[in-house]
Structures are given as structure tokens and as C-alpha cells.
N, C-alpha and C positions, 0 to 999 in steps of 0.2 A: 450185273453192274459191279465193276471192280471196287475195292474198298476205298481207295483214294477218291475216286469220283463221288462215291456215296457220301463221304464225309464232307467235301466241299459243297455238294448240293444241300446237305443237311444244315450247314452253317448259313448258306444263302437263305434257306427257308425260315430260320429262326432270326436272322438279323435284318434282311432287306425290307420286308414289308414294313416293319416299324420305322426303318430309316426312310423309306419312301413317305410314309405318313409325315414324319418330321419335315421332310423336304417340301411336301405339299403346303404345309402350313407356313414354312419359311418363305416359299416363293409367293404364296398369296399375300403374305405381309409385305413382300418387296414390290409388288407390282399392282396391288389393288389401287394404288394412286391413279393408275390409268382408268379405271372404272369410276373412282371418285371424281376424277376431273369432268366426267360428263355433266355434273351439275355443280361441283365445287368451284370450278373456274368462274362460272357466272356469278355464284353467291358472294365469291370474294373479290371479283374484279380482276382475275389473273389473265394476263395476255398469253398468247402462245409461247413467247419467249420466257416469261416468268415461270409458266408450268414446266416448259422444257428444262430450264436451269434447275428448278427445285426437284424435278424427277431425276436429273442426272447428278446433282450434287451428292446424293446417296453413295455414289461410287467413289468419291474422294475419301470419305470416311472409310469405306469399304477397302480401298487400297491400302491405306495407311496402317491398318491393323492386321492385315493378311498374315504377314511373316511373323510379327510378334505373337499372334494368336496361335499359329502352329507351334511356335517355340513353347508356349505356355502348355499346350496340350501334351508335348513330350514330357513336360516336367510333372504336370498334376494328374494326367490320365485323361482319357476321352470321356468317361462317365461324369466326373465332376465338372469338367470343363463345359461340356455340351449342356449340363443342367444350368450353369450360370448364364451361358449364351441365350438359352431360350427364355429364362426368366426376364432378362433385361430387354431383349428384342420385343417380346410380347408387350411389356409395359410401354416402350417407346412407340410401337406401332398403334396401340390404343390411344396413346397421347395425341396423335396426329388428328384426333377428332376435335381438338381445341385449337387448331390452327387460326389465327386471326388475320394474317397478312403475310406478305412475301418473307419477311425476316423470320417469323416463327416457323413457316413452311420450310424454308432453307435450313434452319437450325435443327428441326426435328428430323428431317430426311438425312442430314449429315450424321447426326447421333445414331440414327437407326442403322446406317452403313457401318458404323464402328461396331456396334453391337452384333450384327449379323456376319461380320467379316470371318469370324473363325469357323462358322458352320460348314460351308461348302468345301473349302479346301481341307478342313479337318475330316469330314466324311469320306472325301476322295483318298486321302492318306489312310484313314481307318480301314478302308477295303484292302490296302496293301498288308495289313496286319493278318488278313485271313485268307486271301486268295492269290495264288501265283499267276504269272503273266498268261499262262494258257486259258485261264478262266476269267480274266479281268474284264475284257471288253463286254461280254455278255452280262456279267453282274454289275458292272458300271452302268450299262444300258437300263438294267432293272431298277437301279437307284435313280437315274436321271429322269426316268419317266415321271418322277415327281413333278417335273415342269409342266408337261402337257396336262397331267392330272390337275395340277393347280388351276389351269385355265378351263378344263372341263367341269371341275366343281366350282371354281371361284367365279367363272364368268356368268353362268346363269344365277348363282347365288348372289353375286354382287348386283346384278340387275334387279333381283327381287328385293334385296335390302334397300337399294336406292328409292324403292317405292314406299319406304317407311317414313318418308319425308313428313315432318309436322308430329311425328309421335313423341310424346313427352316434351315437345317444344324443341326438338333436334332435327337438323336437316338429315336427309337420306344418306349423304356421304359421311356424316358424323357417326351414324349408326353403323356404316360400313367398317370404319376403322375400329370402333369399339368392339363389334361382334367378331370381327376376324383377327383381331389382336389377342383376344383372350385365350383361345386354345393353346397357344405357345406356352403360356405360364402354367397351364393345368398339365401339358405333356411333359414339362420339365421334371416333374416328379416320378412320371413313369420311366424316364431315362435312367434314374438311379437304380431302378429294378430290372429293366430290360436290356440295357447296353453294357455288356462287360468290357473292360479295358482292352482286352485281347484274349486269344485262345486260352492262355493260362488261367484266366479267370472265369472261364465258362463253365458253370456247374453241370451243364447238360452235355459236356464232352467228357469221355472217358480219358484216363491218363494216356492210353495208347493212342487214341485219337488226336489228343493234343500234340503228341511227339511226332505224328505223321504230318500234321500241318506244319509245325515248326521246322521239321527236317526238310520239307519240300520248299519252304521259302527261304531257308538258309542256303540251300543248294543253288539259288539264283543270285546270290549276292557275294560281294567281296569287301575286304576291309577299306578299300579305297572308296567305297560308295557310301560310308557311314557318316560322313561329316556334314553337319547342317549348313554352315556358313559358306564352305567352298562350293557347294552345289549352286549357290546363287551366281557363281562367275562361269559356270559351264556354258560354253558358246551354243550348245544345243538347246539349253534352258532359255537362253536369251533369244534365240530364233522362235522358239515356241511362245515366248511372250509376245513377239510381233503377230504371230498367228492368232493368238487368243484376243489380242487387242482388236484386230480387224474383224474377227468373228463376233465378238461382243458388241462392236458397233451395230452390226446388223441385227444380232438377236434381241438386244434391249430396245433398239430402235423400234422394231416391229412390236414387241411385246408391250411397250409402254404407250405406243401411239395407235395400234390397230383398232382398239375400242372407238377411238375418236374418228379414225378414217372411215370405219364402217358407219358410225352414226351420221357422218357428213353425207353419206349416200341416201339420207332420208329415212333411216331405220330407227325404230323406237329404242329406248334404253334396254327394255327387257329382251327384245329380239336380238339386239346387238350382243348381249351376253351369250346367247346361244349360238349365234353365227361365228363369234370369236372362238368358241369352244370347238368348232368342227374341225379346223385344220390340226389342232392339237390332239384330237381323238385319233386322227389317222397317224400322227407322228409317233404314238405309242408302239404300233405295230412296226413302223419302219425302223425305229430305234432298236427294238429287240432283235429283229431279223438282221439288221446290219451288224449289230454287235456280235451275233453268232456267226455271221459270214466272216468277219474279221478274225475271230478266234479260229474258225475252221480252216481258213486259208493261211493263218499265221502272218497276216499282212495288215499294216497300219496306214502307210502313206496314202495309197490310192483310196482307201476307205475314208480318209479325210478330204482329199482333194475333190473327188467326184461330187459329193453333196455340197462342198463349198461352191463349186462352179454353178450347181444347180440353184443354189441360194442367190448367187450373183445374177443368174439369168432371170430368176423371179423378180427381183428388184428392177432389172433392166426393163423388162416388159411393163411392170407397173409404172415406170416413170414415162412411158410413151403411150400407153393405152388410153383410149378415150371413153371406153364403156366400163360402167361401174363393175359389172360382172366380171369382165376380163382383169380388172384391177384387183378384185377380191381373190379370184383364182390364181393370179400371179403371186400375190402376197401370201396366199396359202401355201404354194410351193415353196416360197422362201422360208416360211415359219417352219414347215416340215422338215426341209433340208438342213437348216441351220441347227436343228436339234439332232438329226440323224447323225451328223459328223462327230458329235461330242463323245460317245463312248470309245471309238477308236482313238480319237485324239487324246484323251486322258490316259488310255492304255499305252500310246506311244510316249507321253510325258513320263510315266512310271517305268518305262521299259529298261531304262539305263540308270536309274537311281534306286536306292534301297534305304530303309531305315530312316534315320534323321535327314539324310540327304534328300530322300523322297519328300519328307515333310517341308523342307525348305524350298526345294524345286517346285512342287505343286503350289505352294503358297504364293511364290513369286510370280508363276505364270497366271495363276487365277487373279492375283492382285493387279496385274498389268491389264488383264481384261477389264478391271474396273474403269480404267481410263476410256476404253471403248464404250463401257456402259454409261459413262458420262457423255461422251462426245456424240454417240449416236442419237439419243433422244434430244439432247441440246441443239444438234445440227438440224434436225427435223423441225423443231420449233422455231429457230431463227429464220431458216429458209422459208418455212411456211408462212411466217409473218411478213417476210420481205417480198415473196413472189406471189402469194396467195394461193398456191397449190403445193402438192407434195412431190412434184415431178423432180425437181432438182435434188431433193434430199434422197429420193429413191435411187437416182443415178449415182449419188456419192457412195450410198451403202453398196450399190453393185460393184463399184471400183474397189472399195475396201475388201469385200469378200474375194474378188479376183486376185488382189495382191496376196491376200492370206494363203490362197491356194498355191501361188507361186513360191512362196516361202517354204511351204511344206515340201514342195518338190526339191527346192534346194537342199533342204534338211535331209530328204531321203537320199540325195545323190551325192552330196558334197561332204557331209559331216558323218562319217562312218562311226560305229561304236569303237570306243577304245578298248585296248586289250584288257580282257578280264571282266568287260561289262556286257550285259546282255542287250542285243540289239533290238530292232523293231519286229523280228520274226520269232515269237516265243515258242518254247517247246510244247507240243501238243500232249494232251492227257491220252492215256490208254482208252481205247474204245470200251464201253460197258459191255 
């Protein structure tokens, strides 16, 4: 194994498992409202529209603070900023246990979005501090498996916690928010020890190893790529905003409603948690293999388009299928595919931006996905209430993913990399 490959692999082994743990906790706190809704909606008298709006309003706060959060990260460093994010989001997530009605539900979900806004784009940008393009899709995949792990762990766990109804006079959904919000506040203190601001601050790297990492990253960048605010006007970034908007409509729509869709098939709360976890278990393997394929072939566009179309197909089948088993399998395909496209998508996003420009561009794209995160769950709730079924909303999500795939094709064919910028085909590492 050559020296460069060994160093980047070592960095991944030291950083990514802890980052995944943080992301699991982050995502559980973001989507556990979907499991809480199995009993919370009845206890509080929430209609589908009220729940859908409350689940989705998280993303308004999430959008508003994306770009400012990454600007703060650049100024204060990843270690201290992620510490602050975890403490605040953990406290707010636990506070959702004390929701009394729609207004408090909306308010806490909005504030939770503000608190969590900096974590995901911050971690995606943090990966650019450590790994060049040739390694980025595979290690981005390794980080993003925190999403399916959150459902694999959080689904069954949430089903069990909901069974604590009546313990110490609290409802099961209240215990759900309390017990799943606490780990973030505890892990915040581990961040101060385990998450260095960058290669220069890593005590476990030698001086020579730090120089190899920094030299490799510097060789991919130019001075024109270093400015934070101009990156927000790059037409490629704006197109990627549209793609992530459509993708997030589907991703969060299914993530926040799948527990209720499965429960409506006559499944118990506990079994619902295990069934929801199944497609996410499969997605771990698909994400890792697809990320490696994207790196090995040096290709990003079709590695985004194909799973996007598969997601659209899953939603389309679910919208017309009459059998519960077919609906579940179709939605499983959608859930797996919408996660599989994410590692090459974020590698494409960071392929033509570096440094502060990457921080700004990634934050803006991720922030626009927040609108999709709001629209997807809200649309399902409204259409479910008006039509009495999920068919119309599944058709709408299929259209959103189809349009997202079309925009990626436009991006790949029409907007070529500018002179001096790295395109969608990254240089490959030497074979070990």
C-alpha cells in the first residue's frame, strides 16, 4: 500500500466512526418525531396536516442558519462549533417531550432546525479538510451511513421506548424525546477531545503526514475557488440547489411518514420500528458500494441520476399499487435509492469548490434541501388529509425526483468546469 493511500485510510479510521456516531444521534433527533407521532398525534389531537406542518417547519429554521453556521465554523473552528451545536440541539430535542399543542410543537421544531443546521453541512465541509476528490465519495458514503444506521437503531429503539407509556406519569412519546435527546449533550464533550479542527491539529499525525495531506489538497485548488460569498452565485451551485431540493422532498417525505404508512397497514408499533429499519439496513451496503464505484470510475453525474430515477420509480409504483406488500417494497426501493445517490452527489458538489468557497457552496445547497424537507412531509400530510390516501403524494414525490435527475443531466452536459477548476472526474489515487 503506498504512503498516500495509507495516510488517508488512517485519517478515515480515526475520524469517520466518531462522525458517524454523531450523525446517528443527529438524525435520530431529527426524525424521531415520525415515531413519536404514532401515539403523540392521538394524545395531542394533531391532524395529519398539523403533524406534517410541524414535522416540516424544522426545515425553515434549518435553512435559515445553514450558510451563517458554516461561516461561523470557518471563524471558530470545527471542534468548538460542533460542541456548541450538539449541546443546544440535544437540549431542544429533549424539550419536545413537553409539547402541549400545535404552537409549542411548531416552535420547538423550528428552533431544533436552527440548532441542527450547522452540523450536516459542517461535517461535509470538514471532509474536504482531510480527503481529496479521489477519495471523497467513498468516505462521504461512510459518513452518510449514519442516516440508515439511525433508522436501524432508532426504529426498533423508538418502538420499545413508546412502550414505556405511563412510566413516571409520562407518555411513551415523551420518553422518546427525553431519552433520545440526551446523548447529544453527552457526546458534545467527546467532540472537544476527538475532533481536531484539521490535519495540522491532529496529534496522531506526524509532521510529514500532515504535509502530504495538505500538499495533496492544495494541488486541487486555485485562488479563484477560495472566496465564501461569490460561491453562492456560481450557476452550478444554484443548479445543485434545485437537485437537492427535489431529492430532499423525497428523502424526508419517506423518512418522516414511513412509520405511519407501515402502521396503517395494521402493524403494531414495535413491529413497525423493525420493518422501517429493513430498507435502511440494505442501504448501508448500497451506499458504500456506490460510493466506491463513483470513485473508481471517476464519475459523478450518472451515479446521481440512476438512483434518483430508481427513487422516482419506487414512489410511482407505491402511488398505484393496491397491495400493502407491494407498497412497502416500492417504498423500500425509494428509501434505499434516495440514500444511495447522496455520496456521489456531495462529491460532485465539492468537485469545483475549495476552502471557504466549498463551505459556502455546500451550506447553500444543503440549505435549499431544507425547503424540500419542509415541502415533502407537509405535502404528504395535506394530500393524505384531503384524499384519504397516500397515492397522490407518492406521485408528486416521483415527479420531484424525476426532475432532479433531469437537472443533474443538464449540469453534467451544459455547465462545464471553468478554467482552473476541478471537474466532476477526480484524479484517482495510485493503486496500493
